[in-house]
C-alpha positions as CSV (number, residue, x, y, z in Angstrom):
1,X,0.0,0.0,0.0
2,X,2.8,2.5,0.9
3,X,4.7,1.8,-2.3
4,X,1.5,2.3,-4.4
5,X,0.7,5.5,-2.6
6,X,4.2,6.8,-3.2
7,X,4.0,6.2,-6.9
8,X,0.5,7.7,-7.1
9,X,1.9,10.9,-5.5
10,X,4.7,11.0,-8.0
11,X,2.2,10.8,-10.9
12,X,0.0,13.6,-9.4
13,X,2.0,16.2,-7.4
14,X,0.0,18.1,-4.8
15,X,0.4,21.5,-6.5
16,X,-0.7,20.1,-9.9
17,X,-3.9,18.6,-8.3
18,X,-4.7,21.9,-6.5
19,X,-4.3,23.9,-9.7
20,X,-6.6,21.4,-11.5
21,X,-9.1,22.3,-8.8
22,X,-8.7,26.0,-9.7
23,X,-6.5,26.9,-6.7
24,X,-4.8,30.3,-7.3
25,X,-1.4,30.7,-5.8
26,X,1.8,32.8,-6.0
27,X,5.4,31.9,-5.1
28,X,6.2,32.5,-1.5
29,X,9.7,33.9,-1.8
30,X,12.4,32.2,-3.9
31,X,12.0,28.7,-2.4
32,X,9.8,25.7,-3.3
33,X,6.7,27.2,-1.5
34,X,3.5,28.6,-2.9
35,X,0.8,30.5,-1.0
36,X,-2.9,31.2,-1.6
37,X,-6.3,31.3,0.0
38,X,-7.2,28.1,1.9
39,X,-9.5,25.8,-0.1
40,X,-10.6,24.2,3.2
41,X,-12.1,27.2,5.0
42,X,-13.3,30.8,4.1
43,X,-10.6,33.4,4.5
44,X,-9.6,36.7,3.0
45,X,-5.8,36.7,3.6
46,X,-3.8,33.9,2.0
47,X,-2.5,31.4,4.7
48,X,-2.4,28.1,2.8
49,X,1.1,27.1,1.9
50,X,2.3,24.2,-0.4
51,X,5.9,23.0,-0.4
52,X,6.5,21.4,-3.8
53,X,9.8,19.8,-2.7
54,X,8.1,17.9,0.2
55,X,4.8,17.7,-1.6
56,X,3.0,18.9,1.6
57,X,0.5,21.6,2.5
58,X,-0.2,23.6,5.7
59,X,-2.8,26.2,6.5
60,X,-1.9,28.7,9.2
61,X,-5.5,29.7,9.4
62,X,-7.3,26.4,10.1
63,X,-4.2,24.4,11.2
64,X,-4.8,21.6,8.8
65,X,-1.8,20.1,6.9
66,X,-0.6,16.9,5.3
67,X,-0.1,15.4,1.9
68,X,-2.2,15.0,-1.2
69,X,-4.2,12.1,0.3
70,X,-4.9,14.1,3.4
71,X,-6.1,17.1,1.4
72,X,-8.5,14.9,-0.5
73,X,-9.8,13.4,2.7
74,X,-10.5,16.9,4.2
75,X,-11.8,18.6,1.0
76,X,-14.1,15.8,-0.1
77,X,-14.9,14.3,3.3
78,X,-13.7,10.8,2.3
79,X,-12.1,8.0,4.2
80,X,-8.5,7.0,3.6
81,X,-9.5,4.1,1.2
82,X,-12.1,6.2,-0.6
83,X,-9.6,9.0,-1.1
84,X,-7.1,6.5,-2.5
85,X,-9.6,5.1,-4.9
86,X,-10.6,8.6,-6.0
87,X,-7.0,9.6,-6.7
88,X,-6.3,6.4,-8.6
89,X,-9.2,7.2,-10.9
90,X,-8.3,10.9,-11.1
91,X,-4.7,10.3,-12.0
92,X,-5.4,7.4,-14.4
93,X,-4.6,8.1,-18.1
94,X,-7.4,7.9,-20.6
95,X,-8.6,4.4,-20.8
96,X,-7.1,2.8,-24.0
97,X,-7.6,-0.9,-23.8
98,X,-5.1,-1.7,-26.5
99,X,-2.4,0.3,-24.7
100,X,-3.1,-1.5,-21.4
101,X,-3.0,-4.9,-23.2
102,X,0.3,-3.8,-24.8
103,X,1.8,-3.0,-21.4
104,X,0.5,-6.3,-20.1
105,X,2.0,-8.3,-22.9
106,X,5.3,-6.6,-22.5
107,X,5.3,-7.3,-18.8
108,X,4.5,-11.0,-19.3
109,X,7.3,-11.2,-21.9
110,X,9.7,-9.9,-19.2
111,X,8.6,-12.5,-16.8
112,X,9.2,-15.5,-19.0
113,X,12.9,-16.0,-18.5
114,X,12.6,-15.5,-14.7
115,X,10.5,-18.7,-14.2
116,X,12.2,-22.0,-15.1
117,X,8.9,-23.9,-14.9
118,X,7.6,-21.7,-17.8
119,X,10.6,-22.4,-20.0
120,X,10.4,-26.1,-19.2
121,X,6.8,-26.1,-20.3
122,X,7.6,-24.5,-23.6
123,X,10.3,-27.1,-24.3
124,X,7.8,-29.8,-23.4
125,X,5.5,-28.3,-26.0
126,X,8.2,-28.3,-28.6
127,X,9.2,-24.7,-28.4
128,X,12.9,-24.4,-27.9
129,X,14.1,-21.6,-30.2
130,X,14.4,-18.3,-28.2
131,X,14.2,-16.3,-31.4
132,X,10.8,-17.8,-32.3
133,X,9.5,-17.3,-28.7
134,X,10.6,-13.6,-28.9
135,X,9.2,-13.2,-32.4
136,X,5.8,-14.5,-31.3
137,X,6.0,-12.3,-28.1
138,X,5.2,-15.3,-25.9
139,X,5.2,-14.4,-22.2
140,X,4.4,-15.9,-18.8
141,X,1.8,-14.8,-16.2
142,X,3.1,-16.0,-12.8
143,X,0.1,-14.4,-11.0
144,X,0.1,-11.9,-8.1
145,X,2.2,-9.2,-9.8
146,X,0.4,-7.7,-12.8
147,X,-2.0,-5.5,-10.8
148,X,0.8,-3.9,-8.9
149,X,2.7,-3.2,-12.1
150,X,-0.3,-1.7,-14.0
151,X,-1.6,0.4,-11.1
152,X,1.9,1.9,-10.8
153,X,1.6,2.9,-14.4
154,X,-1.6,4.9,-13.5
155,X,-4.3,2.4,-14.5
156,X,-7.2,2.0,-12.1
157,X,-8.3,-1.3,-10.7
158,X,-11.8,-0.6,-12.2
159,X,-10.3,-0.5,-15.7
160,X,-8.2,-3.6,-15.1
161,X,-11.3,-5.5,-13.9
162,X,-13.3,-4.3,-16.9
163,X,-10.6,-5.7,-19.2
164,X,-10.6,-9.0,-17.3
165,X,-7.0,-8.7,-16.3
166,X,-8.0,-8.9,-12.6
167,X,-11.0,-10.5,-11.0
168,X,-13.6,-9.1,-8.6
169,X,-11.3,-9.8,-5.6
170,X,-8.5,-7.8,-7.3
171,X,-6.3,-10.8,-8.1
172,X,-4.6,-11.4,-11.4
173,X,-6.9,-13.3,-13.8
174,X,-4.0,-15.1,-15.4
175,X,-2.1,-17.4,-13.1
176,X,0.7,-19.8,-14.1
177,X,-0.2,-19.4,-17.8
178,X,1.8,-19.1,-21.0
179,X,0.6,-15.9,-22.7
180,X,0.2,-15.2,-26.4
181,X,-0.9,-11.7,-27.6
182,X,-3.6,-11.7,-30.2
183,X,-3.4,-8.7,-32.6
184,X,-5.6,-7.1,-35.1
185,X,-4.8,-4.0,-37.2
186,X,-1.4,-3.8,-35.5
187,X,-3.0,-3.6,-32.0
188,X,-3.4,-6.2,-29.3
189,X,-7.1,-7.1,-28.9
190,X,-6.9,-10.0,-26.6
191,X,-4.5,-12.3,-24.7
192,X,-4.6,-16.1,-24.8
193,X,-3.4,-17.9,-21.7
194,X,-2.4,-21.6,-21.6
195,X,-2.0,-23.1,-18.1
196,X,1.2,-25.0,-17.4
197,X,-0.7,-27.1,-14.9
198,X,-2.9,-30.0,-16.1
199,X,-5.9,-28.8,-14.0
200,X,-6.7,-25.7,-16.2
201,X,-7.2,-25.4,-19.9
202,X,-6.8,-22.3,-22.1
203,X,-8.6,-19.1,-21.7
204,X,-9.0,-15.7,-23.4
205,X,-9.9,-12.4,-21.8
206,X,-13.6,-11.4,-22.0
207,X,-14.6,-9.8,-25.3
208,X,-13.7,-10.5,-28.9
209,X,-10.8,-12.8,-29.7
210,X,-10.4,-10.9,-33.0
211,X,-10.0,-12.7,-36.3
212,X,-7.6,-15.4,-37.4
213,X,-4.3,-15.3,-35.5
214,X,-1.6,-13.3,-37.3
215,X,-3.8,-13.0,-40.3
216,X,-2.2,-9.8,-41.6
217,X,1.0,-11.7,-42.2
218,X,-0.6,-14.3,-44.4
219,X,-3.4,-12.5,-46.0
220,X,-1.6,-12.2,-49.3
221,X,-0.5,-15.8,-49.4
222,X,-2.0,-18.0,-52.1
223,X,-1.8,-21.0,-49.8
224,X,-2.6,-20.8,-46.0
225,X,-2.2,-23.5,-43.4
226,X,-5.1,-23.3,-40.8
227,X,-4.6,-24.9,-37.4
228,X,-6.7,-25.1,-34.3
229,X,-4.4,-24.0,-31.5
230,X,-1.6,-21.5,-30.9
231,X,0.9,-24.2,-29.9
232,X,0.2,-25.8,-33.3
233,X,0.9,-22.4,-34.8
234,X,4.0,-21.8,-32.8
235,X,5.8,-25.1,-33.7
236,X,5.0,-24.6,-37.4
237,X,6.4,-21.1,-37.3
238,X,9.5,-22.3,-35.5
239,X,9.9,-25.0,-38.3
240,X,9.9,-22.3,-40.9
241,X,6.3,-22.3,-42.1
242,X,5.2,-18.7,-42.4
243,X,1.9,-19.1,-44.3
244,X,0.1,-20.4,-41.2
245,X,-2.8,-19.0,-39.1
246,X,-4.9,-20.2,-36.2
247,X,-8.6,-20.2,-35.6
248,X,-8.6,-20.9,-31.8
249,X,-10.6,-24.1,-32.2
250,X,-12.5,-25.8,-35.0
251,X,-15.5,-23.5,-35.0
252,X,-14.7,-20.3,-36.9
253,X,-16.7,-17.1,-36.2
254,X,-18.3,-15.2,-39.1
255,X,-15.4,-12.7,-39.3
256,X,-12.7,-15.5,-39.4
257,X,-14.7,-17.3,-42.2
258,X,-14.9,-14.1,-44.2
259,X,-11.2,-13.6,-43.9
260,X,-10.5,-17.0,-45.5
261,X,-12.8,-16.1,-48.3
262,X,-11.5,-12.6,-49.1
263,X,-9.6,-13.7,-52.2
264,X,-8.9,-16.9,-54.2
265,X,-6.5,-19.2,-52.2
266,X,-6.0,-22.8,-51.1
267,X,-6.6,-23.5,-47.4
268,X,-4.8,-26.5,-45.8
269,X,-7.1,-27.6,-43.0
270,X,-4.7,-29.1,-40.4
271,X,-7.0,-30.0,-37.6
272,X,-6.4,-32.6,-34.9
273,X,-6.8,-36.3,-35.8
274,X,-8.7,-37.2,-32.7
275,X,-9.7,-40.7,-31.7
276,X,-13.4,-39.7,-31.9
277,X,-13.0,-38.1,-35.2
278,X,-14.3,-34.7,-34.1
279,X,-11.4,-32.7,-35.6
280,X,-11.6,-34.3,-39.0
281,X,-15.4,-34.0,-39.0
282,X,-15.1,-30.3,-38.3
283,X,-12.5,-30.0,-41.1
284,X,-14.8,-31.7,-43.5
285,X,-17.7,-29.4,-42.7
286,X,-15.5,-26.3,-43.0
287,X,-14.2,-27.5,-46.3
288,X,-17.7,-27.8,-47.7
289,X,-18.5,-24.2,-46.6
290,X,-15.3,-22.9,-48.1
291,X,-15.7,-24.7,-51.4
292,X,-19.2,-23.2,-51.6
293,X,-17.4,-19.8,-51.6
294,X,-15.0,-21.0,-54.4
295,X,-12.1,-21.5,-51.9
296,X,-9.9,-24.5,-52.7
297,X,-9.3,-26.7,-49.6
298,X,-7.0,-29.6,-48.7
299,X,-7.3,-31.7,-45.6
300,X,-4.0,-32.5,-44.0
301,X,-4.0,-36.0,-42.4
302,X,-1.6,-36.2,-39.5
303,X,-0.8,-39.6,-37.9
304,X,-3.7,-41.0,-35.8
305,X,-4.0,-39.2,-32.4
306,X,-1.9,-36.2,-33.4
307,X,-2.1,-32.5,-33.9
308,X,0.7,-30.4,-35.4
309,X,2.1,-29.7,-32.0
310,X,2.4,-33.3,-30.9
311,X,3.6,-34.3,-34.4
312,X,6.7,-32.1,-33.9
313,X,7.1,-32.9,-30.2
314,X,7.2,-36.6,-31.1
315,X,10.1,-36.1,-33.5
316,X,8.4,-34.9,-36.7
317,X,10.3,-32.3,-38.7
318,X,9.7,-29.7,-41.4
319,X,10.5,-32.1,-44.3
320,X,8.0,-34.7,-43.0
321,X,5.3,-32.0,-42.5
322,X,5.9,-30.7,-46.0
323,X,5.3,-34.2,-47.3
324,X,1.9,-34.3,-45.4
325,X,1.0,-31.0,-47.1
326,X,1.8,-32.4,-50.5
327,X,-0.2,-35.5,-49.7
328,X,-3.2,-33.5,-48.5
329,X,-6.5,-34.4,-50.2
330,X,-9.5,-32.2,-51.2
């Protein structure tokens, strides 16, 4: 609490706040003090002093003094916590969700190398090239540290909760999760978190997941590899396949479907080969819809029980996957 309060005062000096409240002051000599009429009680002779170096006030008329938080308590008749919440909101920069998500993604990237368990998990999932990890901006959410970081940057807890970055108890929403930023139009629109523990599956923040992952990089490609999951995408990227995108599951939303149909191309449907056949059934249904829009499709048949990620984890390589693409059938 003390650290957060100190940073809040740095963001919003007492004199700046008073001047925003239309307090009129003049320098008191050549030092760091200013004097004016007291905002806390009626008076005709200025007796309210502000020391900008100490960031404190004192009124010789009413005897009140203290820091910015104390002034807000007195002037607005608020409790300590109410005053703190008021100042957090008052000092917060304009709410730009994309900017907050950008800061969040950068913070999570910085955490990745600090947690061996996160790096071990990436290697278990077949991601071992630091250059690929950096290129994809993959990060790690340890939990318990994001709120402190973002509030120190001036963002209110209310904003962070609206974005889904913290829950109603004020705790980080992502805990022990590998993080992938999801971009659209050059801006981050969502964050995908994959738990490194078996008990939890993936999750996205509330709101739109955007379109196909990294679509702007492949939109001009005459051939596109479509995969279900981001770890499928990541291992293919690492193996040198740049014409790949991800739909976050087998069920495309309307926008993602329109993206695939925006120009003539061939779409290689590389969905999981599940034991129950659900992945290939979804691929067949999608192929029919795409062909109805005059989009050429090929279904890539991985070995039984595999997805692209497990194919590479189990020893598959780029040459073998290229052979699967060439053997893909309509």
